[in-house]
PDB file of N, CA, C and O in Angstrom:
ATOM      1  N   UNK A   1      -4.874  -9.135   5.066  1.00  0.00           N
ATOM      2  CA  UNK A   1      -5.748 -10.237   4.720  1.00  0.00           C
ATOM      3  C   UNK A   1      -4.904 -11.418   4.271  1.00  0.00           C
ATOM      4  O   UNK A   1      -3.675 -11.349   4.251  1.00  0.00           O
ATOM      5  N   UNK A   2      -5.555 -12.465   3.924  1.00  0.00           N
ATOM      6  CA  UNK A   2      -4.871 -13.692   3.538  1.00  0.00           C
ATOM      7  C   UNK A   2      -4.292 -13.598   2.129  1.00  0.00           C
ATOM      8  O   UNK A   2      -4.692 -12.761   1.320  1.00  0.00           O
ATOM      9  N   UNK A   3      -3.360 -14.465   1.875  1.00  0.00           N
ATOM     10  CA  UNK A   3      -2.762 -14.564   0.538  1.00  0.00           C
ATOM     11  C   UNK A   3      -3.835 -14.901  -0.497  1.00  0.00           C
ATOM     12  O   UNK A   3      -3.787 -14.414  -1.627  1.00  0.00           O
ATOM     13  N   UNK A   4      -4.794 -15.729  -0.112  1.00  0.00           N
ATOM     14  CA  UNK A   4      -5.893 -16.100  -1.006  1.00  0.00           C
ATOM     15  C   UNK A   4      -6.687 -14.870  -1.423  1.00  0.00           C
ATOM     16  O   UNK A   4      -6.941 -14.675  -2.612  1.00  0.00           O
ATOM     17  N   UNK A   5      -7.082 -14.041  -0.469  1.00  0.00           N
ATOM     18  CA  UNK A   5      -7.863 -12.838  -0.769  1.00  0.00           C
ATOM     19  C   UNK A   5      -7.062 -11.868  -1.637  1.00  0.00           C
ATOM     20  O   UNK A   5      -7.612 -11.245  -2.544  1.00  0.00           O
ATOM     21  N   UNK A   6      -5.782 -11.742  -1.361  1.00  0.00           N
ATOM     22  CA  UNK A   6      -4.922 -10.846  -2.142  1.00  0.00           C
ATOM     23  C   UNK A   6      -4.793 -11.314  -3.580  1.00  0.00           C
ATOM     24  O   UNK A   6      -4.906 -10.515  -4.510  1.00  0.00           O
ATOM     25  N   UNK A   7      -4.560 -12.595  -3.765  1.00  0.00           N
ATOM     26  CA  UNK A   7      -4.401 -13.138  -5.116  1.00  0.00           C
ATOM     27  C   UNK A   7      -5.717 -13.109  -5.877  1.00  0.00           C
ATOM     28  O   UNK A   7      -5.737 -12.776  -7.061  1.00  0.00           O
ATOM     29  N   UNK A   8      -6.813 -13.452  -5.217  1.00  0.00           N
ATOM     30  CA  UNK A   8      -8.122 -13.380  -5.858  1.00  0.00           C
ATOM     31  C   UNK A   8      -8.416 -11.951  -6.304  1.00  0.00           C
ATOM     32  O   UNK A   8      -8.866 -11.734  -7.429  1.00  0.00           O
ATOM     33  N   UNK A   9      -8.171 -10.993  -5.447  1.00  0.00           N
ATOM     34  CA  UNK A   9      -8.384  -9.589  -5.801  1.00  0.00           C
ATOM     35  C   UNK A   9      -7.546  -9.151  -6.983  1.00  0.00           C
ATOM     36  O   UNK A   9      -8.028  -8.435  -7.861  1.00  0.00           O
ATOM     37  N   UNK A  10      -6.302  -9.575  -7.009  1.00  0.00           N
ATOM     38  CA  UNK A  10      -5.410  -9.241  -8.124  1.00  0.00           C
ATOM     39  C   UNK A  10      -5.937  -9.859  -9.416  1.00  0.00           C
ATOM     40  O   UNK A  10      -5.913  -9.210 -10.462  1.00  0.00           O
ATOM     41  N   UNK A  11      -6.410 -11.098  -9.361  1.00  0.00           N
ATOM     42  CA  UNK A  11      -6.948 -11.762 -10.549  1.00  0.00           C
ATOM     43  C   UNK A  11      -8.195 -11.054 -11.062  1.00  0.00           C
ATOM     44  O   UNK A  11      -8.371 -10.898 -12.270  1.00  0.00           O
ATOM     45  N   UNK A  12      -9.056 -10.628 -10.149  1.00  0.00           N
ATOM     46  CA  UNK A  12     -10.259  -9.895 -10.538  1.00  0.00           C
ATOM     47  C   UNK A  12      -9.866  -8.580 -11.201  1.00  0.00           C
ATOM     48  O   UNK A  12     -10.413  -8.230 -12.247  1.00  0.00           O
ATOM     49  N   UNK A  13      -8.931  -7.851 -10.610  1.00  0.00           N
ATOM     50  CA  UNK A  13      -8.488  -6.569 -11.174  1.00  0.00           C
ATOM     51  C   UNK A  13      -7.909  -6.753 -12.576  1.00  0.00           C
ATOM     52  O   UNK A  13      -8.227  -5.986 -13.485  1.00  0.00           O
ATOM     53  N   UNK A  14      -7.067  -7.757 -12.751  1.00  0.00           N
ATOM     54  CA  UNK A  14      -6.457  -8.003 -14.062  1.00  0.00           C
ATOM     55  C   UNK A  14      -7.517  -8.318 -15.116  1.00  0.00           C
ATOM     56  O   UNK A  14      -7.466  -7.786 -16.224  1.00  0.00           O
ATOM     57  N   UNK A  15      -8.464  -9.171 -14.779  1.00  0.00           N
ATOM     58  CA  UNK A  15      -9.532  -9.533 -15.717  1.00  0.00           C
ATOM     59  C   UNK A  15     -10.406  -8.322 -16.021  1.00  0.00           C
ATOM     60  O   UNK A  15     -10.782  -8.101 -17.172  1.00  0.00           O
ATOM     61  N   UNK A  16     -10.731  -7.537 -15.000  1.00  0.00           N
ATOM     62  CA  UNK A  16     -11.545  -6.323 -15.198  1.00  0.00           C
ATOM     63  C   UNK A  16     -10.860  -5.369 -16.165  1.00  0.00           C
ATOM     64  O   UNK A  16     -11.494  -4.842 -17.079  1.00  0.00           O
ATOM     65  N   UNK A  17      -9.573  -5.148 -15.963  1.00  0.00           N
ATOM     66  CA  UNK A  17      -8.831  -4.229 -16.826  1.00  0.00           C
ATOM     67  C   UNK A  17      -8.721  -4.765 -18.248  1.00  0.00           C
ATOM     68  O   UNK A  17      -8.833  -4.000 -19.206  1.00  0.00           O
ATOM     69  N   UNK A  18      -8.503  -6.071 -18.400  1.00  0.00           N
ATOM     70  CA  UNK A  18      -8.434  -6.670 -19.743  1.00  0.00           C
ATOM     71  C   UNK A  18      -9.740  -6.476 -20.507  1.00  0.00           C
ATOM     72  O   UNK A  18      -9.741  -6.337 -21.730  1.00  0.00           O
ATOM     73  N   UNK A  19     -10.845  -6.468 -19.776  1.00  0.00           N
ATOM     74  CA  UNK A  19     -12.146  -6.281 -20.406  1.00  0.00           C
ATOM     75  C   UNK A  19     -12.464  -4.803 -20.632  1.00  0.00           C
ATOM     76  O   UNK A  19     -13.487  -4.474 -21.233  1.00  0.00           O
ATOM     77  N   UNK A  20     -11.600  -3.921 -20.158  1.00  0.00           N
ATOM     78  CA  UNK A  20     -11.769  -2.496 -20.401  1.00  0.00           C
ATOM     79  C   UNK A  20     -12.708  -1.780 -19.446  1.00  0.00           C
ATOM     80  O   UNK A  20     -13.145  -0.663 -19.723  1.00  0.00           O
ATOM     81  N   UNK A  21     -13.018  -2.411 -18.332  1.00  0.00           N
ATOM     82  CA  UNK A  21     -13.882  -1.782 -17.332  1.00  0.00           C
ATOM     83  C   UNK A  21     -13.067  -0.890 -16.407  1.00  0.00           C
ATOM     84  O   UNK A  21     -11.997  -1.275 -15.937  1.00  0.00           O
ATOM     85  N   UNK A  22     -13.587   0.306 -16.154  1.00  0.00           N
ATOM     86  CA  UNK A  22     -13.068   1.086 -15.033  1.00  0.00           C
ATOM     87  C   UNK A  22     -13.653   0.458 -13.779  1.00  0.00           C
ATOM     88  O   UNK A  22     -14.603  -0.322 -13.858  1.00  0.00           O
ATOM     89  N   UNK A  23     -13.103   0.787 -12.644  1.00  0.00           N
ATOM     90  CA  UNK A  23     -13.633   0.224 -11.403  1.00  0.00           C
ATOM     91  C   UNK A  23     -15.085   0.680 -11.191  1.00  0.00           C
ATOM     92  O   UNK A  23     -15.924  -0.100 -10.740  1.00  0.00           O
ATOM     93  N   UNK A  24     -15.369   1.927 -11.514  1.00  0.00           N
ATOM     94  CA  UNK A  24     -16.735   2.447 -11.364  1.00  0.00           C
ATOM     95  C   UNK A  24     -17.714   1.733 -12.279  1.00  0.00           C
ATOM     96  O   UNK A  24     -18.788   1.320 -11.841  1.00  0.00           O
ATOM     97  N   UNK A  25     -17.350   1.586 -13.553  1.00  0.00           N
ATOM     98  CA  UNK A  25     -18.232   0.925 -14.518  1.00  0.00           C
ATOM     99  C   UNK A  25     -18.452  -0.536 -14.147  1.00  0.00           C
ATOM    100  O   UNK A  25     -19.557  -1.065 -14.275  1.00  0.00           O
ATOM    101  N   UNK A  26     -17.388  -1.175 -13.687  1.00  0.00           N
ATOM    102  CA  UNK A  26     -17.502  -2.575 -13.291  1.00  0.00           C
ATOM    103  C   UNK A  26     -18.428  -2.722 -12.090  1.00  0.00           C
ATOM    104  O   UNK A  26     -19.287  -3.604 -12.074  1.00  0.00           O
ATOM    105  N   UNK A  27     -18.265  -1.881 -11.103  1.00  0.00           N
ATOM    106  CA  UNK A  27     -19.114  -1.933  -9.907  1.00  0.00           C
ATOM    107  C   UNK A  27     -20.580  -1.726 -10.286  1.00  0.00           C
ATOM    108  O   UNK A  27     -21.463  -2.407  -9.765  1.00  0.00           O
ATOM    109  N   UNK A  28     -20.830  -0.799 -11.181  1.00  0.00           N
ATOM    110  CA  UNK A  28     -22.196  -0.541 -11.629  1.00  0.00           C
ATOM    111  C   UNK A  28     -22.767  -1.759 -12.354  1.00  0.00           C
ATOM    112  O   UNK A  28     -23.906  -2.151 -12.099  1.00  0.00           O
ATOM    113  N   UNK A  29     -21.991  -2.360 -13.251  1.00  0.00           N
ATOM    114  CA  UNK A  29     -22.445  -3.536 -14.001  1.00  0.00           C
ATOM    115  C   UNK A  29     -22.711  -4.721 -13.082  1.00  0.00           C
ATOM    116  O   UNK A  29     -23.631  -5.505 -13.317  1.00  0.00           O
ATOM    117  N   UNK A  30     -21.904  -4.846 -12.041  1.00  0.00           N
ATOM    118  CA  UNK A  30     -22.045  -5.967 -11.108  1.00  0.00           C
ATOM    119  C   UNK A  30     -23.083  -5.698 -10.024  1.00  0.00           C
ATOM    120  O   UNK A  30     -23.488  -6.617  -9.313  1.00  0.00           O
ATOM    121  N   UNK A  31     -23.515  -4.454  -9.892  1.00  0.00           N
ATOM    122  CA  UNK A  31     -24.463  -4.107  -8.845  1.00  0.00           C
ATOM    123  C   UNK A  31     -23.839  -4.167  -7.460  1.00  0.00           C
ATOM    124  O   UNK A  31     -24.504  -4.477  -6.472  1.00  0.00           O
ATOM    125  N   UNK A  32     -22.545  -3.862  -7.410  1.00  0.00           N
ATOM    126  CA  UNK A  32     -21.783  -3.909  -6.158  1.00  0.00           C
ATOM    127  C   UNK A  32     -21.183  -2.527  -5.923  1.00  0.00           C
ATOM    128  O   UNK A  32     -20.741  -1.874  -6.869  1.00  0.00           O
ATOM    129  N   UNK A  33     -21.165  -2.083  -4.687  1.00  0.00           N
ATOM    130  CA  UNK A  33     -20.607  -0.779  -4.356  1.00  0.00           C
ATOM    131  C   UNK A  33     -19.156  -0.668  -4.807  1.00  0.00           C
ATOM    132  O   UNK A  33     -18.377  -1.606  -4.634  1.00  0.00           O
ATOM    133  N   UNK A  34     -18.788   0.482  -5.387  1.00  0.00           N
ATOM    134  CA  UNK A  34     -17.439   0.687  -5.909  1.00  0.00           C
ATOM    135  C   UNK A  34     -16.374   0.554  -4.833  1.00  0.00           C
ATOM    136  O   UNK A  34     -15.303   0.001  -5.080  1.00  0.00           O
ATOM    137  N   UNK A  35     -16.663   1.058  -3.646  1.00  0.00           N
ATOM    138  CA  UNK A  35     -15.661   0.974  -2.583  1.00  0.00           C
ATOM    139  C   UNK A  35     -15.440  -0.481  -2.167  1.00  0.00           C
ATOM    140  O   UNK A  35     -14.331  -0.857  -1.789  1.00  0.00           O
ATOM    141  N   UNK A  36     -16.490  -1.295  -2.236  1.00  0.00           N
ATOM    142  CA  UNK A  36     -16.355  -2.715  -1.911  1.00  0.00           C
ATOM    143  C   UNK A  36     -15.497  -3.412  -2.960  1.00  0.00           C
ATOM    144  O   UNK A  36     -14.641  -4.228  -2.618  1.00  0.00           O
ATOM    145  N   UNK A  37     -15.718  -3.098  -4.230  1.00  0.00           N
ATOM    146  CA  UNK A  37     -14.890  -3.679  -5.303  1.00  0.00           C
ATOM    147  C   UNK A  37     -13.433  -3.308  -5.076  1.00  0.00           C
ATOM    148  O   UNK A  37     -12.548  -4.144  -5.255  1.00  0.00           O
ATOM    149  N   UNK A  38     -13.176  -2.078  -4.690  1.00  0.00           N
ATOM    150  CA  UNK A  38     -11.803  -1.653  -4.408  1.00  0.00           C
ATOM    151  C   UNK A  38     -11.180  -2.466  -3.288  1.00  0.00           C
ATOM    152  O   UNK A  38     -10.022  -2.872  -3.381  1.00  0.00           O
ATOM    153  N   UNK A  39     -11.939  -2.702  -2.239  1.00  0.00           N
ATOM    154  CA  UNK A  39     -11.427  -3.501  -1.116  1.00  0.00           C
ATOM    155  C   UNK A  39     -11.203  -4.947  -1.535  1.00  0.00           C
ATOM    156  O   UNK A  39     -10.244  -5.578  -1.092  1.00  0.00           O
ATOM    157  N   UNK A  40     -12.080  -5.478  -2.386  1.00  0.00           N
ATOM    158  CA  UNK A  40     -11.897  -6.845  -2.899  1.00  0.00           C
ATOM    159  C   UNK A  40     -10.603  -6.920  -3.696  1.00  0.00           C
ATOM    160  O   UNK A  40      -9.793  -7.825  -3.494  1.00  0.00           O
ATOM    161  N   UNK A  41     -10.414  -5.971  -4.598  1.00  0.00           N
ATOM    162  CA  UNK A  41      -9.227  -5.990  -5.460  1.00  0.00           C
ATOM    163  C   UNK A  41      -7.931  -5.809  -4.678  1.00  0.00           C
ATOM    164  O   UNK A  41      -6.880  -6.285  -5.104  1.00  0.00           O
ATOM    165  N   UNK A  42      -7.996  -5.140  -3.563  1.00  0.00           N
ATOM    166  CA  UNK A  42      -6.805  -4.979  -2.721  1.00  0.00           C
ATOM    167  C   UNK A  42      -6.629  -6.144  -1.751  1.00  0.00           C
ATOM    168  O   UNK A  42      -5.646  -6.200  -1.013  1.00  0.00           O
ATOM    169  N   UNK A  43      -7.583  -7.073  -1.753  1.00  0.00           N
ATOM    170  CA  UNK A  43      -7.489  -8.230  -0.868  1.00  0.00           C
ATOM    171  C   UNK A  43      -7.794  -7.918   0.577  1.00  0.00           C
ATOM    172  O   UNK A  43      -7.334  -8.618   1.478  1.00  0.00           O
ATOM    173  N   UNK A  44      -8.567  -6.870   0.806  1.00  0.00           N
ATOM    174  CA  UNK A  44      -8.877  -6.452   2.172  1.00  0.00           C
ATOM    175  C   UNK A  44     -10.091  -7.161   2.762  1.00  0.00           C
ATOM    176  O   UNK A  44     -10.325  -7.096   3.968  1.00  0.00           O
ATOM    177  N   UNK A  45     -10.860  -7.834   1.916  1.00  0.00           N
ATOM    178  CA  UNK A  45     -12.052  -8.544   2.387  1.00  0.00           C
ATOM    179  C   UNK A  45     -12.095  -9.941   1.778  1.00  0.00           C
ATOM    180  O   UNK A  45     -11.558 -10.181   0.696  1.00  0.00           O
ATOM    181  N   UNK A  46     -12.739 -10.848   2.489  1.00  0.00           N
ATOM    182  CA  UNK A  46     -13.031 -12.170   1.952  1.00  0.00           C
ATOM    183  C   UNK A  46     -14.434 -12.112   1.362  1.00  0.00           C
ATOM    184  O   UNK A  46     -15.396 -11.805   2.066  1.00  0.00           O
ATOM    185  N   UNK A  47     -14.550 -12.404   0.085  1.00  0.00           N
ATOM    186  CA  UNK A  47     -15.860 -12.310  -0.549  1.00  0.00           C
ATOM    187  C   UNK A  47     -16.618 -13.624  -0.400  1.00  0.00           C
ATOM    188  O   UNK A  47     -16.028 -14.687  -0.203  1.00  0.00           O
ATOM    189  N   UNK A  48     -17.929 -13.523  -0.497  1.00  0.00           N
ATOM    190  CA  UNK A  48     -18.761 -14.721  -0.438  1.00  0.00           C
ATOM    191  C   UNK A  48     -18.755 -15.411  -1.800  1.00  0.00           C
ATOM    192  O   UNK A  48     -18.357 -14.829  -2.809  1.00  0.00           O
ATOM    193  N   UNK A  49     -19.197 -16.637  -1.803  1.00  0.00           N
ATOM    194  CA  UNK A  49     -19.317 -17.378  -3.062  1.00  0.00           C
ATOM    195  C   UNK A  49     -20.329 -16.672  -3.964  1.00  0.00           C
ATOM    196  O   UNK A  49     -20.134 -16.612  -5.178  1.00  0.00           O
ATOM    197  N   UNK A  50     -21.398 -16.142  -3.391  1.00  0.00           N
ATOM    198  CA  UNK A  50     -22.385 -15.407  -4.178  1.00  0.00           C
ATOM    199  C   UNK A  50     -21.739 -14.235  -4.921  1.00  0.00           C
ATOM    200  O   UNK A  50     -21.982 -14.034  -6.111  1.00  0.00           O
ATOM    201  N   UNK A  51     -20.915 -13.464  -4.207  1.00  0.00           N
ATOM    202  CA  UNK A  51     -20.248 -12.315  -4.836  1.00  0.00           C
ATOM    203  C   UNK A  51     -19.267 -12.769  -5.916  1.00  0.00           C
ATOM    204  O   UNK A  51     -19.149 -12.125  -6.958  1.00  0.00           O
ATOM    205  N   UNK A  52     -18.569 -13.868  -5.673  1.00  0.00           N
ATOM    206  CA  UNK A  52     -17.644 -14.392  -6.674  1.00  0.00           C
ATOM    207  C   UNK A  52     -18.394 -14.723  -7.958  1.00  0.00           C
ATOM    208  O   UNK A  52     -17.914 -14.426  -9.052  1.00  0.00           O
ATOM    209  N   UNK A  53     -19.563 -15.333  -7.833  1.00  0.00           N
ATOM    210  CA  UNK A  53     -20.373 -15.662  -9.005  1.00  0.00           C
ATOM    211  C   UNK A  53     -20.904 -14.406  -9.689  1.00  0.00           C
ATOM    212  O   UNK A  53     -20.944 -14.354 -10.919  1.00  0.00           O
ATOM    213  N   UNK A  54     -21.307 -13.409  -8.936  1.00  0.00           N
ATOM    214  CA  UNK A  54     -21.777 -12.153  -9.518  1.00  0.00           C
ATOM    215  C   UNK A  54     -20.651 -11.473 -10.301  1.00  0.00           C
ATOM    216  O   UNK A  54     -20.861 -10.990 -11.414  1.00  0.00           O
ATOM    217  N   UNK A  55     -19.472 -11.443  -9.713  1.00  0.00           N
ATOM    218  CA  UNK A  55     -18.313 -10.823 -10.357  1.00  0.00           C
ATOM    219  C   UNK A  55     -17.933 -11.586 -11.616  1.00  0.00           C
ATOM    220  O   UNK A  55     -17.682 -10.981 -12.658  1.00  0.00           O
ATOM    221  N   UNK A  56     -17.889 -12.907 -11.528  1.00  0.00           N
ATOM    222  CA  UNK A  56     -17.477 -13.707 -12.689  1.00  0.00           C
ATOM    223  C   UNK A  56     -18.503 -13.601 -13.818  1.00  0.00           C
ATOM    224  O   UNK A  56     -18.132 -13.678 -14.989  1.00  0.00           O
ATOM    225  N   UNK A  57     -19.787 -13.427 -13.488  1.00  0.00           N
ATOM    226  CA  UNK A  57     -20.798 -13.271 -14.538  1.00  0.00           C
ATOM    227  C   UNK A  57     -20.534 -12.010 -15.358  1.00  0.00           C
ATOM    228  O   UNK A  57     -20.636 -12.030 -16.585  1.00  0.00           O
ATOM    229  N   UNK A  58     -20.200 -10.931 -14.688  1.00  0.00           N
ATOM    230  CA  UNK A  58     -19.908  -9.670 -15.397  1.00  0.00           C
ATOM    231  C   UNK A  58     -18.618  -9.799 -16.199  1.00  0.00           C
ATOM    232  O   UNK A  58     -18.489  -9.213 -17.274  1.00  0.00           O
ATOM    233  N   UNK A  59     -17.669 -10.563 -15.680  1.00  0.00           N
ATOM    234  CA  UNK A  59     -16.389 -10.749 -16.372  1.00  0.00           C
ATOM    235  C   UNK A  59     -16.449 -11.860 -17.425  1.00  0.00           C
ATOM    236  O   UNK A  59     -15.458 -12.130 -18.104  1.00  0.00           O
ATOM    237  N   UNK A  60     -17.602 -12.495 -17.557  1.00  0.00           N
ATOM    238  CA  UNK A  60     -17.812 -13.568 -18.547  1.00  0.00           C
ATOM    239  C   UNK A  60     -16.769 -14.671 -18.417  1.00  0.00           C
ATOM    240  O   UNK A  60     -16.132 -15.066 -19.393  1.00  0.00           O
ATOM    241  N   UNK A  61     -16.610 -15.155 -17.199  1.00  0.00           N
ATOM    242  CA  UNK A  61     -15.660 -16.238 -16.955  1.00  0.00           C
ATOM    243  C   UNK A  61     -16.199 -17.155 -15.865  1.00  0.00           C
ATOM    244  O   UNK A  61     -17.151 -16.813 -15.164  1.00  0.00           O
ATOM    245  N   UNK A  62     -15.593 -18.297 -15.736  1.00  0.00           N
ATOM    246  CA  UNK A  62     -15.952 -19.214 -14.670  1.00  0.00           C
ATOM    247  C   UNK A  62     -15.393 -18.691 -13.346  1.00  0.00           C
ATOM    248  O   UNK A  62     -14.272 -18.185 -13.314  1.00  0.00           O
ATOM    249  N   UNK A  63     -16.140 -18.803 -12.271  1.00  0.00           N
ATOM    250  CA  UNK A  63     -15.640 -18.343 -10.972  1.00  0.00           C
ATOM    251  C   UNK A  63     -14.290 -18.977 -10.614  1.00  0.00           C
ATOM    252  O   UNK A  63     -13.415 -18.310 -10.062  1.00  0.00           O
ATOM    253  N   UNK A  64     -14.127 -20.252 -10.925  1.00  0.00           N
ATOM    254  CA  UNK A  64     -12.886 -20.950 -10.587  1.00  0.00           C
ATOM    255  C   UNK A  64     -11.670 -20.343 -11.288  1.00  0.00           C
ATOM    256  O   UNK A  64     -10.548 -20.439 -10.789  1.00  0.00           O
ATOM    257  N   UNK A  65     -11.896 -19.720 -12.439  1.00  0.00           N
ATOM    258  CA  UNK A  65     -10.755 -19.142 -13.166  1.00  0.00           C
ATOM    259  C   UNK A  65     -10.170 -17.933 -12.440  1.00  0.00           C
ATOM    260  O   UNK A  65      -9.041 -17.532 -12.723  1.00  0.00           O
ATOM    261  N   UNK A  66     -10.915 -17.354 -11.517  1.00  0.00           N
ATOM    262  CA  UNK A  66     -10.420 -16.207 -10.757  1.00  0.00           C
ATOM    263  C   UNK A  66      -9.665 -16.625  -9.494  1.00  0.00           C
ATOM    264  O   UNK A  66      -8.913 -15.843  -8.913  1.00  0.00           O
ATOM    265  N   UNK A  67      -9.882 -17.869  -9.088  1.00  0.00           N
ATOM    266  CA  UNK A  67      -9.219 -18.367  -7.889  1.00  0.00           C
ATOM    267  C   UNK A  67      -7.778 -18.755  -8.182  1.00  0.00           C
ATOM    268  O   UNK A  67      -7.486 -19.268  -9.262  1.00  0.00           O
ATOM    269  N   UNK A  68      -6.879 -18.520  -7.243  1.00  0.00           N
ATOM    270  CA  UNK A  68      -5.481 -18.920  -7.455  1.00  0.00           C
ATOM    271  C   UNK A  68      -5.335 -20.448  -7.347  1.00  0.00           C
ATOM    272  O   UNK A  68      -6.138 -21.116  -6.696  1.00  0.00           O
ATOM    273  N   UNK A  69      -4.312 -20.971  -7.986  1.00  0.00           N
ATOM    274  CA  UNK A  69      -3.999 -22.393  -7.863  1.00  0.00           C
ATOM    275  C   UNK A  69      -3.582 -22.666  -6.424  1.00  0.00           C
ATOM    276  O   UNK A  69      -3.020 -21.794  -5.762  1.00  0.00           O
ATOM    277  N   UNK A  70      -3.850 -23.851  -5.949  1.00  0.00           N
ATOM    278  CA  UNK A  70      -3.509 -24.198  -4.572  1.00  0.00           C
ATOM    279  C   UNK A  70      -2.026 -24.071  -4.297  1.00  0.00           C
ATOM    280  O   UNK A  70      -1.645 -23.752  -3.170  1.00  0.00           O
ATOM    281  N   UNK A  71      -1.184 -24.305  -5.269  1.00  0.00           N
ATOM    282  CA  UNK A  71       0.254 -24.259  -5.044  1.00  0.00           C
ATOM    283  C   UNK A  71       0.738 -22.859  -4.732  1.00  0.00           C
ATOM    284  O   UNK A  71       1.825 -22.694  -4.178  1.00  0.00           O
ATOM    285  N   UNK A  72      -0.069 -21.809  -5.087  1.00  0.00           N
ATOM    286  CA  UNK A  72       0.350 -20.429  -4.816  1.00  0.00           C
ATOM    287  C   UNK A  72      -0.039 -19.992  -3.427  1.00  0.00           C
ATOM    288  O   UNK A  72       0.346 -18.905  -2.997  1.00  0.00           O
ATOM    289  N   UNK A  73      -0.792 -20.809  -2.711  1.00  0.00           N
ATOM    290  CA  UNK A  73      -1.225 -20.432  -1.360  1.00  0.00           C
ATOM    291  C   UNK A  73      -0.163 -20.775  -0.428  1.00  0.00           C
ATOM    292  O   UNK A  73      -0.301 -20.550   0.775  1.00  0.00           O
TER     293      UNK A  73
END
């Protein structure tokens, strides 16, 4: 996948772990399939803006804070 998807997935994983969520608990809280969350975190899929907002709501952060800076692309 793209560098963007990989970095976004890594940022989501780091934030999830900082908040103390297991991948299963996080998927349940977000209402998203656990296997899909795993693929997102590994950067294997491009997520929709809707999913980004759903994920950021559970992580209590702004969606933009999960996106990488343009200079890292």
